[in-house]
Backbone as JSON Lines, residues from 0, in Angstrom:
{"i":0,"aa":"X","n":[113.83,90.53,66.75],"ca":[114.21,91.79,67.39],"c":[115.65,92.12,67.03]}
{"i":1,"aa":"X","n":[115.87,93.38,66.66],"ca":[117.2,93.81,66.23],"c":[118.19,93.72,67.38]}
{"i":2,"aa":"X","n":[119.35,93.09,67.14],"ca":[120.41,93.01,68.14],"c":[121.74,93.52,67.62]}
{"i":3,"aa":"X","n":[121.71,94.2,66.48],"ca":[122.93,94.77,65.93],"c":[123.24,96.11,66.57]}
{"i":4,"aa":"X","n":[124.25,96.81,66.06],"ca":[124.62,98.1,66.65],"c":[123.5,99.13,66.5]}
{"i":5,"aa":"X","n":[123.38,99.98,67.51],"ca":[122.33,100.99,67.51],"c":[122.94,102.37,67.73]}
{"i":6,"aa":"X","n":[122.16,103.37,67.41],"ca":[122.45,104.76,67.74],"c":[121.31,105.25,68.61]}
{"i":7,"aa":"X","n":[121.65,105.73,69.78],"ca":[120.63,106.28,70.68],"c":[120.75,107.79,70.69]}
{"i":8,"aa":"X","n":[119.63,108.45,70.46],"ca":[119.58,109.91,70.53],"c":[118.92,110.27,71.85]}
{"i":9,"aa":"X","n":[119.68,110.92,72.73],"ca":[119.24,111.23,74.09],"c":[119.12,112.74,74.26]}
{"i":10,"aa":"X","n":[117.99,113.19,74.77],"ca":[117.84,114.62,75.05],"c":[118.3,114.91,76.47]}
{"i":11,"aa":"X","n":[118.93,116.06,76.65],"ca":[119.36,116.46,77.99],"c":[118.15,116.56,78.91]}
{"i":12,"aa":"X","n":[118.31,116.26,80.2],"ca":[117.2,116.41,81.14],"c":[117.05,117.87,81.6]}
{"i":13,"aa":"X","n":[116.35,118.09,82.69],"ca":[115.92,119.4,83.15],"c":[117.08,120.39,83.31]}
{"i":14,"aa":"X","n":[116.78,121.66,83.0],"ca":[117.79,122.71,83.02],"c":[117.4,123.82,83.99]}
{"i":15,"aa":"X","n":[118.39,124.66,84.31],"ca":[118.13,125.9,85.04],"c":[117.7,126.96,84.03]}
{"i":16,"aa":"X","n":[116.48,127.44,84.15],"ca":[115.99,128.48,83.25],"c":[116.51,129.82,83.73]}
{"i":17,"aa":"X","n":[117.37,130.44,82.93],"ca":[118.04,131.68,83.32],"c":[117.75,132.73,82.24]}
{"i":18,"aa":"X","n":[116.73,133.56,82.42],"ca":[116.33,134.51,81.36],"c":[117.43,135.44,80.89]}
{"i":19,"aa":"X","n":[118.41,135.75,81.75],"ca":[119.47,136.69,81.38],"c":[120.69,136.0,80.75]}
{"i":20,"aa":"X","n":[120.62,134.68,80.59],"ca":[121.73,133.91,80.02],"c":[121.3,133.38,78.65]}
{"i":21,"aa":"X","n":[122.16,133.45,77.63],"ca":[121.79,132.86,76.33],"c":[121.39,131.39,76.51]}
{"i":22,"aa":"X","n":[120.33,130.99,75.85],"ca":[119.79,129.64,76.03],"c":[120.83,128.54,75.8]}
{"i":23,"aa":"X","n":[121.73,128.66,74.78],"ca":[122.73,127.6,74.6],"c":[123.68,127.45,75.79]}
{"i":24,"aa":"X","n":[123.74,128.46,76.66],"ca":[124.63,128.41,77.81],"c":[123.94,127.93,79.08]}
{"i":25,"aa":"X","n":[122.68,127.61,79.01],"ca":[121.99,127.08,80.19],"c":[122.59,125.73,80.59]}
{"i":26,"aa":"X","n":[122.64,125.48,81.9],"ca":[123.14,124.21,82.4],"c":[122.04,123.38,83.01]}
{"i":27,"aa":"X","n":[122.39,122.18,83.44],"ca":[121.42,121.29,84.06],"c":[121.01,121.79,85.43]}
{"i":28,"aa":"X","n":[119.77,121.55,85.79],"ca":[119.29,121.82,87.14],"c":[119.73,120.69,88.07]}
{"i":29,"aa":"X","n":[119.46,120.85,89.36],"ca":[119.78,119.78,90.3],"c":[119.05,118.5,89.93]}
{"i":30,"aa":"X","n":[117.81,118.63,89.5],"ca":[117.03,117.44,89.1],"c":[117.66,116.8,87.87]}
{"i":31,"aa":"X","n":[117.98,117.61,86.88],"ca":[118.59,117.06,85.66],"c":[119.92,116.4,85.94]}
{"i":32,"aa":"X","n":[120.77,117.06,86.73],"ca":[122.08,116.49,87.05],"c":[121.95,115.21,87.85]}
{"i":33,"aa":"X","n":[120.95,115.15,88.73],"ca":[120.73,113.93,89.53],"c":[120.31,112.76,88.64]}
{"i":34,"aa":"X","n":[119.52,113.04,87.62],"ca":[119.1,111.97,86.7],"c":[120.3,111.43,85.93]}
{"i":35,"aa":"X","n":[121.19,112.34,85.5],"ca":[122.39,111.9,84.8],"c":[123.29,111.09,85.73]}
{"i":36,"aa":"X","n":[123.45,111.55,86.96],"ca":[124.3,110.84,87.92],"c":[123.76,109.45,88.2]}
{"i":37,"aa":"X","n":[122.44,109.32,88.31],"ca":[121.84,108.01,88.56],"c":[122.09,107.08,87.38]}
{"i":38,"aa":"X","n":[122.02,107.6,86.17],"ca":[122.3,106.76,85.0],"c":[123.76,106.36,84.97]}
{"i":39,"aa":"X","n":[124.65,107.28,85.33],"ca":[126.08,106.95,85.38],"c":[126.36,105.78,86.32]}
{"i":40,"aa":"X","n":[125.68,105.78,87.45],"ca":[125.91,104.71,88.43],"c":[125.47,103.35,87.9]}
{"i":41,"aa":"X","n":[124.54,103.35,86.96],"ca":[124.0,102.08,86.45],"c":[124.52,101.72,85.07]}
{"i":42,"aa":"X","n":[125.43,102.55,84.53],"ca":[125.74,102.44,83.11],"c":[126.37,101.1,82.73]}
{"i":43,"aa":"X","n":[127.17,100.5,83.59],"ca":[127.87,99.26,83.21],"c":[126.96,98.04,83.25]}
{"i":44,"aa":"X","n":[125.87,98.13,83.98],"ca":[124.93,97.0,84.05],"c":[123.69,97.23,83.2]}
{"i":45,"aa":"X","n":[123.61,98.36,82.54],"ca":[122.42,98.7,81.79],"c":[122.6,98.6,80.29]}
{"i":46,"aa":"X","n":[121.68,99.21,79.58],"ca":[121.63,99.11,78.13],"c":[122.77,99.83,77.45]}
{"i":47,"aa":"X","n":[123.36,100.83,78.11],"ca":[124.44,101.59,77.49],"c":[125.79,100.89,77.54]}
{"i":48,"aa":"X","n":[125.85,99.71,78.14],"ca":[127.15,99.04,78.34],"c":[127.89,98.79,77.03]}
{"i":49,"aa":"X","n":[127.19,98.64,75.92],"ca":[127.85,98.39,74.64],"c":[128.24,99.64,73.88]}
{"i":50,"aa":"X","n":[128.07,100.8,74.51],"ca":[128.37,102.07,73.84],"c":[129.89,102.25,73.68]}
{"i":51,"aa":"X","n":[130.32,102.54,72.46],"ca":[131.74,102.71,72.19],"c":[132.11,104.16,71.88]}
{"i":52,"aa":"X","n":[131.11,105.01,71.67],"ca":[131.41,106.42,71.4],"c":[130.22,107.29,71.8]}
{"i":53,"aa":"X","n":[130.55,108.48,72.3],"ca":[129.54,109.44,72.74],"c":[129.77,110.74,71.99]}
{"i":54,"aa":"X","n":[128.69,111.31,71.48],"ca":[128.74,112.58,70.77],"c":[127.76,113.54,71.44]}
{"i":55,"aa":"X","n":[128.08,114.83,71.36],"ca":[127.24,115.81,72.03],"c":[127.07,117.06,71.19]}
{"i":56,"aa":"X","n":[125.9,117.65,71.33],"ca":[125.69,119.02,70.88],"c":[126.69,119.92,71.58]}
{"i":57,"aa":"X","n":[127.05,121.06,70.99],"ca":[127.98,121.97,71.65],"c":[127.36,122.78,72.79]}
{"i":58,"aa":"X","n":[126.05,122.66,73.0],"ca":[125.4,123.46,74.04],"c":[125.71,122.9,75.43]}
{"i":59,"aa":"X","n":[125.79,123.8,76.41],"ca":[126.23,123.46,77.76],"c":[125.42,122.33,78.38]}
{"i":60,"aa":"X","n":[124.11,122.4,78.29],"ca":[123.25,121.4,78.94],"c":[123.45,120.01,78.35]}
{"i":61,"aa":"X","n":[123.74,119.95,77.05],"ca":[124.03,118.66,76.42],"c":[125.38,118.13,76.87]}
{"i":62,"aa":"X","n":[126.36,119.0,76.91],"ca":[127.69,118.58,77.35],"c":[127.7,118.12,78.8]}
{"i":63,"aa":"X","n":[126.91,118.78,79.65],"ca":[126.83,118.37,81.05],"c":[126.14,117.02,81.2]}
{"i":64,"aa":"X","n":[125.42,116.6,80.18],"ca":[124.82,115.27,80.16],"c":[125.79,114.25,79.57]}
{"i":65,"aa":"X","n":[126.41,114.61,78.48],"ca":[127.24,113.66,77.72],"c":[128.56,113.34,78.41]}
{"i":66,"aa":"X","n":[129.23,114.34,78.94],"ca":[130.59,114.12,79.45],"c":[130.64,113.14,80.63]}
{"i":67,"aa":"X","n":[129.75,113.24,81.63],"ca":[129.8,112.24,82.71],"c":[129.53,110.83,82.22]}
{"i":68,"aa":"X","n":[128.63,110.69,81.25],"ca":[128.33,109.37,80.72],"c":[129.53,108.81,79.95]}
{"i":69,"aa":"X","n":[130.16,109.65,79.14],"ca":[131.34,109.21,78.41],"c":[132.46,108.81,79.36]}
{"i":70,"aa":"X","n":[132.66,109.61,80.42],"ca":[133.7,109.28,81.39],"c":[133.42,107.93,82.04]}
{"i":71,"aa":"X","n":[132.18,107.7,82.4],"ca":[131.82,106.44,83.07],"c":[131.97,105.27,82.12]}
{"i":72,"aa":"X","n":[131.66,105.48,80.85],"ca":[131.77,104.42,79.85],"c":[133.22,104.2,79.4]}
{"i":73,"aa":"X","n":[134.09,105.16,79.7],"ca":[135.48,105.04,79.29],"c":[135.69,105.26,77.8]}
{"i":74,"aa":"X","n":[134.84,106.09,77.2],"ca":[135.0,106.36,75.78],"c":[135.0,107.88,75.56]}
{"i":75,"aa":"X","n":[135.5,108.31,74.42],"ca":[135.59,109.76,74.19],"c":[134.23,110.42,74.03]}
{"i":76,"aa":"X","n":[134.18,111.7,74.36],"ca":[132.99,112.52,74.1],"c":[133.38,113.55,73.05]}
{"i":77,"aa":"X","n":[132.8,113.41,71.89],"ca":[133.14,114.27,70.76],"c":[132.0,115.26,70.51]}
{"i":78,"aa":"X","n":[132.34,116.53,70.35],"ca":[131.34,117.55,70.06],"c":[130.99,117.5,68.57]}
{"i":79,"aa":"X","n":[129.69,117.44,68.3],"ca":[129.19,117.51,66.92],"c":[128.68,118.94,66.7]}
{"i":80,"aa":"X","n":[129.42,119.78,66.01],"ca":[129.11,121.21,65.96],"c":[127.74,121.55,65.4]}
{"i":81,"aa":"X","n":[127.23,120.72,64.5],"ca":[125.96,121.04,63.84],"c":[124.75,120.38,64.49]}
{"i":82,"aa":"X","n":[124.92,119.81,65.68],"ca":[123.8,119.11,66.32],"c":[123.11,119.94,67.4]}
{"i":83,"aa":"X","n":[123.31,121.25,67.36],"ca":[122.68,122.13,68.34],"c":[121.16,122.19,68.15]}
{"i":84,"aa":"X","n":[120.48,122.75,69.14],"ca":[119.02,122.88,69.1],"c":[118.63,123.87,68.01]}
{"i":85,"aa":"X","n":[117.35,123.87,67.63],"ca":[116.9,124.84,66.62],"c":[117.27,126.25,67.08]}
{"i":86,"aa":"X","n":[117.79,127.03,66.15],"ca":[118.31,128.36,66.46],"c":[117.15,129.31,66.78]}
{"i":87,"aa":"X","n":[117.08,129.73,68.05],"ca":[116.02,130.62,68.5],"c":[116.59,131.96,68.97]}
{"i":88,"aa":"X","n":[117.79,132.3,68.5],"ca":[118.47,133.5,68.98],"c":[117.73,134.78,68.61]}
{"i":89,"aa":"X","n":[116.87,134.73,67.6],"ca":[116.12,135.94,67.21],"c":[115.21,136.43,68.33]}
{"i":90,"aa":"X","n":[114.76,135.53,69.16],"ca":[113.88,135.93,70.27],"c":[114.56,135.76,71.62]}
{"i":91,"aa":"X","n":[115.54,134.84,71.72],"ca":[116.12,134.54,73.02],"c":[115.09,133.9,73.93]}
{"i":92,"aa":"X","n":[115.28,134.05,75.23],"ca":[114.36,133.46,76.21],"c":[112.96,134.03,76.02]}
{"i":93,"aa":"X","n":[111.98,133.16,76.12],"ca":[110.57,133.55,76.12],"c":[109.88,132.87,77.29]}
{"i":94,"aa":"X","n":[108.98,133.56,77.99],"ca":[108.24,132.9,79.08],"c":[107.4,131.76,78.55]}
{"i":95,"aa":"X","n":[107.08,130.81,79.44],"ca":[106.45,129.55,79.07],"c":[105.36,129.61,78.02]}
{"i":96,"aa":"X","n":[104.24,130.3,78.27],"ca":[103.14,130.29,77.3],"c":[103.54,130.86,75.95]}
{"i":97,"aa":"X","n":[104.34,131.92,75.95],"ca":[104.77,132.51,74.68],"c":[105.69,131.56,73.93]}
{"i":98,"aa":"X","n":[106.59,130.9,74.66],"ca":[107.48,129.92,74.01],"c":[106.68,128.77,73.42]}
{"i":99,"aa":"X","n":[105.73,128.23,74.18],"ca":[104.96,127.08,73.7],"c":[104.18,127.42,72.44]}
{"i":100,"aa":"X","n":[103.61,128.63,72.39],"ca":[102.86,129.05,71.21],"c":[103.79,129.16,70.0]}
{"i":101,"aa":"X","n":[104.99,129.69,70.22],"ca":[105.93,129.83,69.11],"c":[106.45,128.47,68.67]}
{"i":102,"aa":"X","n":[106.67,127.56,69.64],"ca":[107.1,126.21,69.29],"c":[106.03,125.49,68.46]}
{"i":103,"aa":"X","n":[104.77,125.71,68.81],"ca":[103.68,125.14,68.0],"c":[103.78,125.63,66.56]}
{"i":104,"aa":"X","n":[104.04,126.93,66.4],"ca":[104.16,127.49,65.06],"c":[105.38,126.96,64.31]}
{"i":105,"aa":"X","n":[106.46,126.75,65.04],"ca":[107.68,126.2,64.45],"c":[107.41,124.86,63.79]}
{"i":106,"aa":"X","n":[106.68,123.98,64.48],"ca":[106.37,122.67,63.93],"c":[105.26,122.72,62.89]}
{"i":107,"aa":"X","n":[104.3,123.61,63.07],"ca":[103.14,123.66,62.17],"c":[103.49,124.29,60.83]}
{"i":108,"aa":"X","n":[104.51,125.16,60.8],"ca":[104.9,125.85,59.57],"c":[106.38,125.58,59.3]}
{"i":109,"aa":"X","n":[106.71,124.35,58.93],"ca":[108.13,123.95,58.88],"c":[108.97,124.7,57.86]}
{"i":110,"aa":"X","n":[108.35,125.29,56.85],"ca":[109.12,126.01,55.84],"c":[109.33,127.47,56.21]}
{"i":111,"aa":"X","n":[108.71,127.91,57.3],"ca":[108.67,129.33,57.65],"c":[109.59,129.64,58.82]}
{"i":112,"aa":"X","n":[110.24,130.79,58.77],"ca":[111.01,131.3,59.91],"c":[110.04,132.05,60.81]}
{"i":113,"aa":"X","n":[109.57,131.39,61.85],"ca":[108.58,131.99,62.75],"c":[109.3,132.95,63.69]}
{"i":114,"aa":"X","n":[109.02,134.22,63.55],"ca":[109.65,135.28,64.36],"c":[111.18,135.19,64.36]}
{"i":115,"aa":"X","n":[111.71,134.8,63.21],"ca":[113.15,134.77,63.06],"c":[113.81,133.46,63.46]}
{"i":116,"aa":"X","n":[113.05,132.5,63.99],"ca":[113.63,131.2,64.34],"c":[114.09,130.46,63.08]}
{"i":117,"aa":"X","n":[115.07,129.61,63.25],"ca":[115.48,128.71,62.18],"c":[114.27,127.88,61.74]}
{"i":118,"aa":"X","n":[113.94,127.83,60.45],"ca":[112.8,127.02,60.02],"c":[113.0,125.54,60.36]}
{"i":119,"aa":"X","n":[111.91,124.86,60.65],"ca":[111.99,123.45,61.04],"c":[112.62,122.6,59.95]}
{"i":120,"aa":"X","n":[112.31,122.88,58.68],"ca":[112.9,122.09,57.61],"c":[114.41,122.25,57.56]}
{"i":121,"aa":"X","n":[114.9,123.46,57.79],"ca":[116.34,123.69,57.81],"c":[116.99,122.96,58.99]}
{"i":122,"aa":"X","n":[116.34,123.05,60.15],"ca":[116.88,122.37,61.33],"c":[116.87,120.86,61.13]}
{"i":123,"aa":"X","n":[115.84,120.35,60.47],"ca":[115.76,118.91,60.21],"c":[116.88,118.46,59.28]}
{"i":124,"aa":"X","n":[117.13,119.21,58.23],"ca":[118.22,118.85,57.31],"c":[119.56,118.86,58.03]}
{"i":125,"aa":"X","n":[119.75,119.84,58.9],"ca":[121.01,119.96,59.63],"c":[121.21,118.8,60.59]}
{"i":126,"aa":"X","n":[120.19,118.45,61.38],"ca":[120.37,117.4,62.39],"c":[120.48,116.03,61.74]}
{"i":127,"aa":"X","n":[119.73,115.78,60.67],"ca":[119.84,114.47,60.02],"c":[121.21,114.3,59.38]}
{"i":128,"aa":"X","n":[121.74,115.36,58.79],"ca":[123.08,115.28,58.21],"c":[124.13,115.08,59.3]}
{"i":129,"aa":"X","n":[123.98,115.79,60.42],"ca":[124.94,115.65,61.51],"c":[124.95,114.24,62.07]}
{"i":130,"aa":"X","n":[123.77,113.66,62.28],"ca":[123.7,112.32,62.85],"c":[124.18,111.28,61.84]}
{"i":131,"aa":"X","n":[123.91,111.48,60.58],"ca":[124.42,110.56,59.56],"c":[125.95,110.59,59.53]}
{"i":132,"aa":"X","n":[126.52,111.78,59.62],"ca":[127.99,111.9,59.65],"c":[128.56,111.21,60.88]}
{"i":133,"aa":"X","n":[127.89,111.37,62.02],"ca":[128.34,110.71,63.25],"c":[128.35,109.2,63.06]}
{"i":134,"aa":"X","n":[127.25,108.65,62.56],"ca":[127.14,107.2,62.41],"c":[128.15,106.66,61.4]}
{"i":135,"aa":"X","n":[128.37,107.41,60.31],"ca":[129.3,106.96,59.27],"c":[130.74,106.96,59.77]}
{"i":136,"aa":"X","n":[131.07,107.9,60.67],"ca":[132.46,108.04,61.07],"c":[132.83,107.4,62.39]}
{"i":137,"aa":"X","n":[131.85,106.94,63.16],"ca":[132.12,106.39,64.48],"c":[132.64,104.96,64.39]}
{"i":138,"aa":"X","n":[133.37,104.51,65.41],"ca":[133.86,103.13,65.42],"c":[132.72,102.12,65.58]}
{"i":139,"aa":"X","n":[133.05,100.86,65.39],"ca":[132.07,99.79,65.53],"c":[131.48,99.82,66.95]}
{"i":140,"aa":"X","n":[130.19,99.55,67.04],"ca":[129.53,99.5,68.34],"c":[128.37,100.46,68.42]}
{"i":141,"aa":"X","n":[127.79,100.54,69.6],"ca":[126.66,101.43,69.83],"c":[127.14,102.87,70.0]}
{"i":142,"aa":"X","n":[126.31,103.8,69.55],"ca":[126.62,105.23,69.63],"c":[125.57,105.9,70.52]}
{"i":143,"aa":"X","n":[126.02,106.85,71.33],"ca":[125.11,107.7,72.08],"c":[125.31,109.13,71.6]}
{"i":144,"aa":"X","n":[124.22,109.75,71.15],"ca":[124.25,111.15,70.73],"c":[123.37,111.93,71.7]}
{"i":145,"aa":"X","n":[123.94,112.93,72.35],"ca":[123.19,113.74,73.32],"c":[122.85,115.08,72.69]}
{"i":146,"aa":"X","n":[121.56,115.38,72.69],"ca":[121.11,116.61,72.05],"c":[119.88,117.2,72.7]}
{"i":147,"aa":"X","n":[118.9,117.53,71.87],"ca":[117.8,118.39,72.29],"c":[116.46,117.9,71.77]}
{"i":148,"aa":"X","n":[115.4,118.4,72.39],"ca":[114.06,117.91,72.11],"c":[113.53,118.25,70.73]}
{"i":149,"aa":"X","n":[113.65,119.51,70.31],"ca":[113.05,119.9,69.03],"c":[113.75,119.22,67.86]}
{"i":150,"aa":"X","n":[115.09,119.32,67.81],"ca":[115.78,118.69,66.69],"c":[115.73,117.16,66.8]}
{"i":151,"aa":"X","n":[115.63,116.65,68.02],"ca":[115.45,115.21,68.19],"c":[114.14,114.74,67.59]}
{"i":152,"aa":"X","n":[113.1,115.55,67.75],"ca":[111.8,115.22,67.16],"c":[111.86,115.31,65.64]}
{"i":153,"aa":"X","n":[112.55,116.32,65.14],"ca":[112.7,116.46,63.68],"c":[113.48,115.28,63.1]}
{"i":154,"aa":"X","n":[114.5,114.82,63.83],"ca":[115.25,113.63,63.4],"c":[114.34,112.41,63.35]}
{"i":155,"aa":"X","n":[113.55,112.23,64.39],"ca":[112.64,111.09,64.43],"c":[111.66,111.14,63.26]}
{"i":156,"aa":"X","n":[111.09,112.3,62.99],"ca":[110.14,112.42,61.88],"c":[110.79,112.03,60.56]}
{"i":157,"aa":"X","n":[112.02,112.5,60.36],"ca":[112.72,112.2,59.11],"c":[113.01,110.71,58.99]}
{"i":158,"aa":"X","n":[113.53,110.11,60.06],"ca":[113.93,108.71,60.01],"c":[112.73,107.76,59.99]}
{"i":159,"aa":"X","n":[111.6,108.2,60.55],"ca":[110.39,107.36,60.57],"c":[109.52,107.59,59.35]}
{"i":160,"aa":"X","n":[109.89,108.52,58.5],"ca":[109.1,108.81,57.31],"c":[107.8,109.51,57.62]}
{"i":161,"aa":"X","n":[107.81,110.35,58.64],"ca":[106.62,111.05,59.08],"c":[106.71,112.53,58.75]}
{"i":162,"aa":"X","n":[105.57,113.19,58.51],"ca":[105.62,114.64,58.33],"c":[106.01,115.32,59.64]}
{"i":163,"aa":"X","n":[106.61,116.47,59.53],"ca":[106.99,117.22,60.73],"c":[105.74,117.59,61.51]}
{"i":164,"aa":"X","n":[105.73,117.21,62.78],"ca":[104.58,117.5,63.64],"c":[105.02,117.45,65.09]}
{"i":165,"aa":"X","n":[104.49,118.35,65.89],"ca":[104.83,118.35,67.31],"c":[104.19,117.17,68.05]}
{"i":166,"aa":"X","n":[103.28,116.49,67.41],"ca":[102.68,115.31,68.05],"c":[103.71,114.22,68.29]}
{"i":167,"aa":"X","n":[104.86,114.31,67.62],"ca":[105.92,113.31,67.8],"c":[107.0,113.79,68.78]}
{"i":168,"aa":"X","n":[106.74,114.91,69.44],"ca":[107.68,115.45,70.41],"c":[107.81,114.53,71.62]}
{"i":169,"aa":"X","n":[108.87,114.71,72.4],"ca":[109.09,113.88,73.58],"c":[108.07,114.15,74.69]}
{"i":170,"aa":"X","n":[107.32,115.25,74.58],"ca":[106.27,115.52,75.56],"c":[106.77,116.32,76.74]}
{"i":171,"aa":"X","n":[105.89,116.52,77.69],"ca":[106.21,117.32,78.87],"c":[107.2,116.57,79.77]}
{"i":172,"aa":"X","n":[107.8,117.32,80.71],"ca":[108.68,116.67,81.67],"c":[110.08,117.24,81.7]}
{"i":173,"aa":"X","n":[110.4,118.15,80.77],"ca":[111.69,118.8,80.83],"c":[112.84,118.06,80.18]}
{"i":174,"aa":"X","n":[112.56,117.05,79.37],"ca":[113.61,116.34,78.65],"c":[114.05,115.08,79.36]}
{"i":175,"aa":"X","n":[115.21,114.57,78.92],"ca":[115.72,113.34,79.49],"c":[115.04,112.1,78.94]}
{"i":176,"aa":"X","n":[114.89,112.06,77.62],"ca":[114.3,110.91,76.93],"c":[115.19,110.52,75.75]}
{"i":177,"aa":"X","n":[114.96,109.33,75.22],"ca":[115.8,108.88,74.11],"c":[114.99,108.06,73.12]}
{"i":178,"aa":"X","n":[115.52,107.99,71.9],"ca":[115.0,107.11,70.85],"c":[116.16,106.27,70.35]}
{"i":179,"aa":"X","n":[115.92,104.99,70.14],"ca":[116.93,104.06,69.65],"c":[116.73,103.83,68.15]}
{"i":180,"aa":"X","n":[117.83,103.89,67.41],"ca":[117.8,103.7,65.96],"c":[118.68,102.51,65.57]}
{"i":181,"aa":"X","n":[118.24,101.78,64.57],"ca":[119.08,100.78,63.93],"c":[120.23,101.54,63.27]}
{"i":182,"aa":"X","n":[121.44,101.26,63.7],"ca":[122.57,102.02,63.16],"c":[122.81,101.74,61.69]}
{"i":183,"aa":"X","n":[122.45,100.58,61.22],"ca":[122.69,100.21,59.82],"c":[121.72,100.92,58.89]}
{"i":184,"aa":"X","n":[120.42,100.9,59.23],"ca":[119.4,101.47,58.35],"c":[118.99,102.88,58.76]}
{"i":185,"aa":"X","n":[119.24,103.25,60.0],"ca":[118.8,104.54,60.52],"c":[117.35,104.57,60.95]}
{"i":186,"aa":"X","n":[116.65,103.46,60.85],"ca":[115.23,103.4,61.17],"c":[115.05,103.35,62.69]}
{"i":187,"aa":"X","n":[114.1,104.14,63.24],"ca":[113.85,104.07,64.69],"c":[113.27,102.73,65.09]}
{"i":188,"aa":"X","n":[113.67,102.24,66.26],"ca":[113.2,100.96,66.78],"c":[112.09,101.15,67.81]}
{"i":189,"aa":"X","n":[111.59,102.35,67.92],"ca":[110.52,102.65,68.87],"c":[110.43,104.15,69.05]}
{"i":190,"aa":"X","n":[109.57,104.57,69.98],"ca":[109.41,105.99,70.25],"c":[110.24,106.42,71.44]}
{"i":191,"aa":"X","n":[109.88,107.57,71.99],"ca":[110.6,108.14,73.12],"c":[110.46,107.29,74.37]}
{"i":192,"aa":"X","n":[111.55,107.11,75.09],"ca":[111.57,106.42,76.38],"c":[112.35,107.28,77.37]}
{"i":193,"aa":"X","n":[112.02,107.25,78.66],"ca":[112.78,108.01,79.65],"c":[114.16,107.41,79.86]}
{"i":194,"aa":"X","n":[115.14,108.26,80.2],"ca":[116.5,107.76,80.35],"c":[116.62,106.72,81.46]}
{"i":195,"aa":"X","n":[115.7,106.74,82.4],"ca":[115.77,105.77,83.49],"c":[115.68,104.33,82.98]}
{"i":196,"aa":"X","n":[115.04,104.12,81.84],"ca":[114.94,102.76,81.31],"c":[116.27,102.26,80.76]}
{"i":197,"aa":"X","n":[117.25,103.17,80.58],"ca":[118.56,102.75,80.13],"c":[119.34,102.02,81.22]}
{"i":198,"aa":"X","n":[118.85,102.11,82.45],"ca":[119.52,101.42,83.55],"c":[119.17,99.94,83.6]}
{"i":199,"aa":"X","n":[118.21,99.53,82.76],"ca":[117.8,98.12,82.73],"c":[117.82,97.58,81.33]}
{"i":200,"aa":"X","n":[117.09,96.52,81.11],"ca":[117.09,95.85,79.81],"c":[115.74,95.92,79.1]}
{"i":201,"aa":"X","n":[114.96,96.96,79.41],"ca":[113.58,96.97,78.92],"c":[113.36,97.72,77.64]}
{"i":202,"aa":"X","n":[114.41,98.35,77.05],"ca":[114.18,99.12,75.83],"c":[114.19,98.2,74.62]}
{"i":203,"aa":"X","n":[113.7,98.76,73.5],"ca":[113.43,97.92,72.34],"c":[114.63,97.79,71.4]}
{"i":204,"aa":"X","n":[115.78,97.47,71.93],"ca":[116.91,97.28,71.01],"c":[117.53,95.92,71.22]}
């Protein structure tokens, strides 16, 4: 079992859905913030204890997840400008069923800009390059990268050598899951796990 340095990619948990607010400016809901607070309380006795650097997407919901964790860990929180979620500004907020149908198309047609969205292949190239730059430039130790579900899935597909598919998504539940990667090779050490497992020693790293 790998015991060297790892990079964990963590998706922000539940958010306040605000149709009149640009999606990148959405913040965490009470449920999402409570999940982050619970992890903060356990961070020194859990799996994140070896984390030496925290990086975040520039979006509000990611920063509201990353900053409390970085503060509790006593390490800097650095914004990674290119690690934002897939660009959906062409449509903005969409109600649930319409969004899910468009998300299905985003993954099913990775070379295509579905209704003006950033194509999945472009988003995948962007997130893999951003995470590679983070890993190459970060200090020795474990890294925590806080981001988003769609680009997190695209990163996993790339690093696992899998075709782009929504079947590898984190699933329902509103986010708050992570994947652990071997920092040396970039290979995933397992699939999605809920952030609550970071409070103990049960993850596969």
